[in-house]
C-alpha positions in Angstrom: 105.2 86.5 76.5 106.7 84.7 79.4 106.4 86.5 82.3 108.7 86.1 86.1 106.1 83.4 88.0 106.7 80.1 87.9 104.3 77.7 87.0 106.2 74.8 89.0 106.1 72.9 91.2 102.8 72.0 89.9 101.3 70.4 93.2 98.0 68.4 94.1 97.5 68.4 97.8 94.7 65.7 99.2 92.5 66.7 96.6 89.1 65.6 95.9 86.5 66.1 93.3 83.5 64.8 92.9 80.0 65.7 90.6 76.4 65.2 91.3 77.6 62.8 94.6 80.4 60.6 92.1 83.6 60.7 93.2 86.2 61.6 90.2 89.6 62.3 92.2 90.8 60.9 95.3 92.8 62.4 97.9 95.1 62.7 95.4 98.6 64.0 96.2 101.1 65.1 93.2 103.9 66.8 92.4 105.1 67.7 88.8 108.2 69.2 88.9 110.4 70.4 86.5 112.8 68.0 84.0 111.5 65.3 81.3 108.3 64.5 80.5 105.9 63.0 82.9 102.8 60.7 82.0 99.5 59.6 83.2 98.3 56.3 82.5 95.3 54.6 83.6 92.4 52.7 82.6 89.3 54.8 81.1 87.7 56.3 83.7 90.5 57.0 85.7 90.4 60.5 86.0 93.5 61.2 83.9 91.4 63.9 81.8 90.2 65.7 85.2 93.3 65.5 86.6 94.3 68.0 83.6 91.9 70.2 83.4 92.8 70.7 86.9 96.1 71.4 86.4 95.3 73.9 83.9 92.8 75.8 85.9 89.7 74.8 84.3 88.1 73.1 87.6 88.4 73.8 91.2 89.0 70.9 93.9 85.7 69.7 95.8 88.6 69.5 98.7 92.2 70.0 98.8 94.2 72.9 96.7 96.1 72.7 93.7 99.4 75.1 93.4 101.5 76.0 90.7 104.9 77.2 91.6 103.3 77.7 95.2 100.7 80.2 94.3 96.9 79.4 94.4 95.6 81.4 91.5 94.6 79.5 88.6 95.1 82.4 86.0 97.1 80.3 83.3 100.2 82.8 83.1 102.6 80.1 81.4 100.6 76.9 80.7 98.7 75.4 78.1 96.2 72.6 77.2 96.1 70.3 74.3 92.6 68.3 74.1 92.2 65.3 72.7 90.4 66.5 69.3 91.1 71.0 69.3 89.0 73.3 68.2 90.2 75.2 65.1 89.2 78.5 64.6 87.9 79.8 61.5 91.3 81.2 60.1 93.9 79.8 58.1 97.1 78.1 59.7 98.5 81.0 60.2 95.9 83.4 61.5 95.2 80.5 64.0 99.0 81.3 65.5 98.8 84.2 65.1 95.8 85.1 67.2 97.8 82.6 69.9 100.6 85.1 69.8 98.2 88.1 70.1 96.3 86.6 73.0 99.7 85.6 74.7 100.7 89.3 74.5 104.1 88.9 71.8 104.6 91.7 70.7 102.6 93.4 66.9 106.1 93.7 65.5 107.0 90.0 66.4 104.0 88.3 65.6 104.9 87.6 61.7 108.0 85.6 62.2 107.1 83.9 65.7 104.3 82.4 63.3 107.0 81.2 60.6 109.1 79.6 63.5 105.9 78.0 64.9 105.0 76.8 61.5 108.0 75.5 61.0 108.8 73.5 63.8 105.3 71.8 63.5 106.3 71.3 59.6 103.3 73.1 58.0 105.3 75.9 56.3 104.0 75.0 53.1 100.0 75.5 54.4 100.3 78.3 56.3 97.4 79.6 54.1 95.5 77.3 54.1 92.2 77.1 55.9 92.6 74.9 59.2 89.5 73.6 59.3 90.4 72.1 56.2 94.0 70.2 57.4 94.0 66.7 58.0 93.3 65.1 61.3 97.3 64.9 61.8 98.0 68.3 60.2 95.4 69.9 62.8 96.9 68.1 65.6 100.3 69.5 65.0 98.8 73.0 64.2 96.7 72.7 68.1 100.4 72.1 69.1 101.9 75.0 67.5 99.0 77.2 69.2 99.8 75.9 72.3 103.1 76.8 72.2 102.6 79.9 70.9 102.2 81.0 74.6 105.4 80.0 75.4 104.2 78.0 78.2 106.5 76.5 80.9 103.8 73.9 81.5 102.4 71.9 78.6 99.5 69.7 79.1 98.5 67.0 76.7 95.4 64.9 76.6 95.7 62.2 74.6 97.7 63.8 71.8 97.9 61.4 69.3 94.2 59.5 69.7 93.0 58.3 66.0 96.1 59.1 64.6 98.1 57.0 62.3 101.5 56.0 63.2 103.2 58.7 60.4 101.1 61.5 62.2 101.4 60.0 65.4 105.6 60.4 64.7 105.0 63.7 63.8 103.1 65.0 67.0 105.8 63.1 69.6 108.7 65.0 67.5 107.2 68.0 68.3 106.7 67.0 71.7 110.2 65.9 71.7 111.6 68.9 70.8 109.5 71.3 73.2 111.1 69.2 75.9 114.2 69.7 75.1 113.9 73.4 74.8 112.7 73.3 79.0 108.6 72.9 78.5 107.7 70.7 81.3 105.2 68.2 79.5 102.3 66.1 81.4 100.5 63.9 79.5 98.1 61.6 79.3 98.1 58.4 76.7 96.7 55.3 76.4 99.7 54.5 73.8 102.1 52.9 75.9 104.6 52.9 73.1 104.4 56.1 73.4 104.9 56.6 76.9 108.1 54.7 76.6 109.2 56.4 74.1 108.5 59.9 75.6 108.1 59.6 79.1 111.0 60.2 81.9 108.4 59.4 84.7 105.1 57.8 85.0 102.4 58.2 87.3 99.6 55.3 86.9 95.9 55.8 87.9 92.8 53.9 88.8 89.4 55.1 89.9 90.4 58.1 90.7 93.4 57.7 93.0 97.4 57.9 92.5 98.8 54.2 92.8 101.7 54.3 91.7 104.7 57.0 90.6 108.0 55.9 89.2 110.8 56.3 86.5 109.2 54.6 83.5 112.2 52.1 82.9 111.0 51.0 86.6 107.5 51.1 85.9 107.4 49.0 82.9 110.0 46.8 84.2 109.1 46.2 87.6 105.5 47.8 88.5 104.7 47.6 92.2 100.5 47.9 92.8 98.4 45.3 92.2 96.3 47.4 89.6 99.5 49.0 87.4 100.3 45.1 87.5 96.9 44.3 85.9 96.9 47.1 83.9 100.2 46.4 81.7 98.9 42.5 81.3 96.3 43.8 79.6 93.5 42.8 82.2 90.3 44.8 83.0 90.9 47.8 86.1 88.4 49.6 87.0 
C-alpha cells in the first residue's frame, strides 16, 4: 500500500497550459502542503479542473513545472482523484473496491477485510453485493470515494464531489471527506458550493481566467477577500 515516497508538498511553479492557442492556466504558482483541506474556487472556466488533472499527473504543463515531494515523476504513487461523475465498473460495490485495492498492491489476504472497512466508512455495508451501476447517485459518489481511498492516498483530489447531490447525500460525502482529512489525507478540492468550502476547508485559493488571484485561510478569505476578482465573486457578480 503506502510507499516511502511522499507526494507533498505539491508545487506548481510558473505553470502555463494552453490548448490550440487558448491559455487555460497562466503563470500559476501554487504550493499544497500537509494539513487541513484546501479548496479551489472560482467561476466556470477558471481552470480548476485542469489544475486538478495536472496535480494528478494526467496533464503536463505547456511550460513551468509541477513537483510532488520535490520529484517531477508524475506516476501517481500516493494520490487519487475523484471526478464529478465517477465511472462505476461493471462489478458489485464490493468488487469495485476490491479491484482498486488489488491495483494499489494490497496483499490478497487483506483485501476482503479492507473492502469491509471501506464499505463501512462509506456507509455502504448493506449494499456490498449490489451492482455498482444500480446504486443511486449519492451512493455511487460515496463508493467512488471509498474506491479512491483504497489507494491509501496521501493526496486526494476532488473535483466538485457533491455536484447534483441532494443535501442528505452531500452531507454523507462530506462526512467521508472530513474523516479522511482527520486521518491525515491531504484534500485538494474544487467546489462551487461555498457553504461546503466553509464547512470543510482550512484554506482557500481563488482562481479566475486561469490565474491564481488569492490564497488565504478560509475564515479570513470569507471575511475580507483582498482581490477585486474574489470580492466580486463572493458578491455574486459575474466574474470571467
